[in-house]
C-alpha positions in Angstrom: 109.2 95.4 110.1 105.8 96.5 109.0 105.7 97.7 112.3 108.1 100.0 111.5 107.3 100.7 108.0 103.8 101.9 109.5 106.1 104.0 111.8 107.7 105.5 109.3 104.5 106.2 107.2 102.9 107.7 110.5 105.8 110.2 110.7 105.7 111.2 107.0 102.0 111.9 107.2 102.4 113.9 110.4 105.5 115.7 108.8 103.1 116.4 105.6 99.8 117.5 107.3 100.3 118.4 110.5 97.5 116.2 111.7 98.5 113.0 114.3 95.0 111.9 113.7 95.6 111.2 110.1 98.5 110.0 110.3 97.4 107.3 112.7 94.4 106.3 110.6 96.8 105.8 107.9 99.4 104.0 109.1 96.8 101.9 111.3 95.0 101.3 107.7 98.8 100.1 106.1 99.7 97.7 108.4 97.3 94.9 107.4 98.0 96.2 103.6 102.0 96.0 104.4 101.7 92.6 106.2 100.8 90.9 103.7 103.7 91.4 101.7 105.4 89.1 104.5 105.2 85.5 105.5 103.4 86.1 108.7 101.0 83.9 110.8 97.3 84.2 109.9 97.0 84.8 113.0 98.8 88.3 113.2 96.8 88.9 109.9 93.7 88.6 112.0 95.2 90.6 114.6 95.8 93.4 112.4 92.7 93.5 110.5 91.0 93.7 114.2 93.5 96.4 115.7 92.2 98.5 112.4 88.3 98.4 112.7 89.0 99.7 117.0 91.3 102.4 115.8 89.2 103.4 113.2 86.4 103.3 115.5 88.1 105.3 117.9 89.3 108.1 116.3 85.6 108.4 114.9 85.2 111.8 115.9 88.8 112.9 114.6 87.7 111.6 110.9 83.9 113.8 111.3 86.6 116.8 112.2 89.2 116.1 109.2 86.5 115.6 107.2 84.6 119.2 108.6 87.9 120.7 108.2 87.9 121.5 112.6 90.7 118.8 113.1 93.5 120.6 115.4 97.0 120.7 113.7 100.2 119.8 115.9 102.4 122.6 116.5 105.8 123.4 117.6 106.1 126.8 119.4 109.8 128.5 119.5 109.6 130.7 122.7 
């Protein structure tokens, strides 16, 4: 269930901002926080925290572009 909630967060953030990278980051950061509200094993929380660190590291260039205002938004073009 936490993964589905994070998917919803991702979709909402992308729909509101147009930034896939921002949606990914916010959903990833939300995952361990949301997991605290469920009776999940500690190992699952540790894995979630490790994944958050990896996702943030992987998105460091996107984070810089977001702060600089140069990150590209997704666009749906109609022909």
